[in-house]
N, C-alpha and C positions, 0 to 999 in steps of 0.2 A: 178769560182774557189772557193774552200772551204778551210777554215783555220782550222788546227788541232794543238793543243798543245800536245806535248808528256809529259809523266809523268816527265821526266828529266827537261823539260822546266818549268813546274809548280813548281817542287821542287826547281829549281834554282831561280825562281822568289821569292818564299817564303823565301829562305835563304838570298837573296839580301835585301829584305825588312826587315827581322829580324836584319840584320847587321846595317842598317841605322836607325831603329826604335828608339833606345835610344837617338839618336842625333837630332831627329826632332819631331814635333808635330804629332798627329794622322792625322790631316787634311793634313799636308804636305806629310805624308806617303801615304795616299790615292790618293793624287795628283800625286805623282811619279808613283804609280801603274797604275793609269788611263792613264797617258802619255805614258807609255810603251805599255799598251794594245791597246790604240788608234793608236799608230804608227804601231803596228802589223796589225791592222784591215785594214790599208791603202793598205796592200799587196793584198787584194782581188781584187782591181781594177788595181793595178800596181805591179804585182808579180816580175818583174825584176828591181824594183826600187833600191834594195840594191846592194851593191858592192860584188864581190867575196871575200870570207874570206880566205886570204892567209895562216893563221895559221892552216887551216884545209884542204888545197889543197892536202896534202899527203894522205888523205883518198880517194880521187878521187870520191867524192859524190856530187860535185858541191854546196857546202855550200855557202850561201850568208849571208850578214849581213845588218842590219839597225842599226843606232846609235840613241839613245835617252838619252841625258845627259851623264851620266857615264856608260850607259848600252848598250851592244850589243845584239841585237835580232838576233839569229842565226837561219837560216831556209834553207829548201830544197824544191824544186818544183818537184813533182812526178805526172805526168799526170795532173789531175784537182785539185790536192791537194797541199796545201802549209803547210808543216810541220814545226812548230816552234820547234826546237830541243833543244835550250838552250837560256837562258837569262843570260848573263854574265856581271858581274860588272867589267868594264875595269880597276878598281883600283887594282884588284887582279893580281896575277902572271899569265901571259898568258899561262904558261905551264899547268895550270889547265884546260884550255879550250881544249888543245890538247888531253887530256886523253879520 
């Protein structure tokens, strides 16, 4: 399996980190980033580890999620690829994720 981050996922990660940056030290910010990316890396060996994401079921694309702290790592499996499609801060309004 190969892990691929979409542009949307990378942008969402940067936005989530920018939101929390004023509240934590740089070291803590990098720790949060590392935990999120490490959690996603585990999908390579266990792609079905995450639960189905009920908020995206209406799309019919079989999105799944992993949770790391306040963050949902949203992904889809297509063939031999695991596409990370979003990294969503669960403290936000969940309607933003449906868009």
